[in-house]
C-alpha positions as CSV (number, residue, x, y, z in Angstrom):
1,M,17.4,22.4,-58.8
2,K,15.2,22.6,-56.0
3,R,16.1,22.5,-52.4
4,G,14.2,21.4,-49.0
5,F,11.6,19.0,-48.3
6,T,8.1,18.3,-49.6
7,L,5.1,18.7,-47.6
8,I,4.7,15.1,-47.6
9,E,8.0,14.5,-46.1
10,L,7.5,17.0,-43.5
11,I,4.1,15.5,-42.5
12,T,5.7,12.2,-42.2
13,V,8.7,13.4,-40.2
14,I,6.1,15.0,-37.9
15,A,3.9,11.9,-37.4
16,I,6.8,9.8,-36.9
17,L,8.1,12.1,-34.0
18,G,4.5,12.2,-32.6
19,V,4.4,8.5,-32.3
20,L,7.8,8.3,-30.5
21,M,6.5,11.0,-28.1
22,I,3.4,8.9,-27.4
23,M,5.5,6.0,-26.8
24,A,7.9,7.8,-24.4
25,G,5.1,9.4,-22.5
26,T,3.4,6.2,-22.1
27,A,6.5,4.7,-20.7
28,V,7.2,7.5,-18.3
29,F,3.7,7.4,-17.0
30,K,4.1,3.7,-16.4
31,V,7.2,4.2,-14.4
32,I,5.2,6.9,-12.3
33,D,2.3,4.5,-11.7
34,D,4.7,1.7,-10.4
35,S,6.6,3.9,-8.2
36,R,3.3,5.0,-6.9
37,K,2.1,1.7,-6.2
38,S,5.2,0.4,-4.8
39,L,4.9,3.4,-2.4
40,L,1.7,2.3,-1.6
41,E,2.6,-1.4,-0.8
42,E,5.2,-0.2,1.3
43,Q,3.0,1.9,3.3
44,V,0.6,-1.0,3.9
45,K,3.2,-3.4,5.1
46,G,4.8,-0.6,7.3
47,L,1.3,0.1,8.8
48,G,0.7,-3.7,9.4
49,D,4.1,-4.1,10.9
50,A,3.6,-0.7,13.2
51,A,0.3,-2.1,14.5
52,I,1.8,-5.4,15.7
53,S,4.8,-3.5,17.4
54,Y,2.1,-1.3,18.9
55,V,0.3,-4.3,20.5
56,L,3.5,-5.8,21.6
57,S,4.6,-2.8,23.4
58,K,1.3,-2.4,25.0
59,G,1.7,-6.1,26.5
60,T,-1.9,-7.1,25.2
61,Y,-2.7,-10.6,25.7
62,L,-4.3,-12.6,22.7
63,V,-5.2,-16.1,22.5
64,N,-4.8,-18.1,19.3
65,C,-7.5,-17.6,16.9
66,A,-9.5,-20.3,15.3
67,S,-8.2,-21.7,12.1
68,D,-11.3,-20.3,10.1
69,F,-10.7,-16.8,11.6
70,D,-11.5,-14.0,9.3
71,P,-9.5,-10.8,10.0
72,A,-11.6,-8.9,7.4
73,N,-14.6,-9.9,9.6
74,P,-13.4,-10.8,13.2
75,T,-15.8,-12.0,15.8
76,D,-13.9,-13.6,18.6
77,R,-12.9,-10.7,20.5
78,N,-10.1,-12.9,22.7
79,C,-7.9,-13.5,19.7
80,Y,-7.7,-10.0,18.2
81,T,-7.5,-6.3,18.7
82,T,-7.7,-3.3,16.6
83,V,-5.3,-0.2,16.4
84,S,-6.4,2.9,14.6
85,V,-3.7,4.5,12.1
86,N,-4.1,7.9,14.2
87,E,-3.0,5.9,17.1
88,L,0.0,4.7,15.7
89,V,0.8,8.1,14.0
90,T,0.4,10.0,17.4
91,S,2.4,7.3,19.3
92,H,5.2,7.5,16.8
93,F,5.0,4.0,15.8
94,F,3.9,4.9,12.2
95,E,4.9,7.9,9.6
96,N,1.8,8.7,7.4
97,N,4.1,9.5,4.6
98,H,2.5,11.8,2.0
99,N,-0.7,11.3,3.8
100,L,-1.7,8.1,2.0
101,C,-3.4,6.7,5.1
102,D,-6.8,7.3,6.4
103,L,-6.2,8.4,10.0
104,N,-9.7,6.8,11.0
105,R,-9.3,3.4,9.7
106,E,-8.5,0.3,12.1
107,I,-6.1,-2.2,11.7
108,V,-6.6,-5.5,13.1
109,V,-3.9,-7.4,14.8
110,Y,-4.7,-11.2,15.7
111,Q,-2.7,-14.2,17.2
112,M,-2.8,-17.3,14.9
113,E,-1.0,-20.6,16.1
114,V,2.2,-21.4,14.3
115,G,3.5,-24.8,15.3
116,T,3.8,-24.6,19.0
117,S,3.5,-21.0,19.6
118,G,1.2,-17.9,18.6
119,E,2.4,-15.4,16.2
120,L,0.9,-12.0,15.6
121,H,-0.4,-10.9,12.3
122,S,-1.9,-7.7,11.0
123,Y,-4.9,-7.0,8.7
124,V,-4.7,-3.7,7.1
125,P,-8.4,-3.2,5.3
126,D,-8.6,-2.1,1.7
127,N,-8.6,1.3,0.9
128,T,-6.9,2.2,4.3
129,C,-4.2,3.8,2.2
130,S,-4.4,5.2,-1.3
131,Y,-2.9,7.6,-3.4
């Protein structure tokens, strides 16, 4: 009576284990990537909110922008201002966690009319923060 496994059985078990490891590894990398994206989104939102708070603290007066105002390509200097990421960090309005954000980038803070009052909004250009 022979004991043990045949070569085919061993190769089959190793192949199944390899497939399971690949599936588990893929799931782990997806979780890591999702958490990075979440952190990045959180940083960008925090950056925009910090820029608005900073502008409000400075008492900057802005008029309402026209409805066709494009914060990515602003032209009407009366309805917007810019704040650098470095300015927000050095004035302690924003913490650049893990150095995800480029200190030299500018955030646009602009005022849009909402109902009867103007409301400040921020525009954080693409690639201001990245991992």
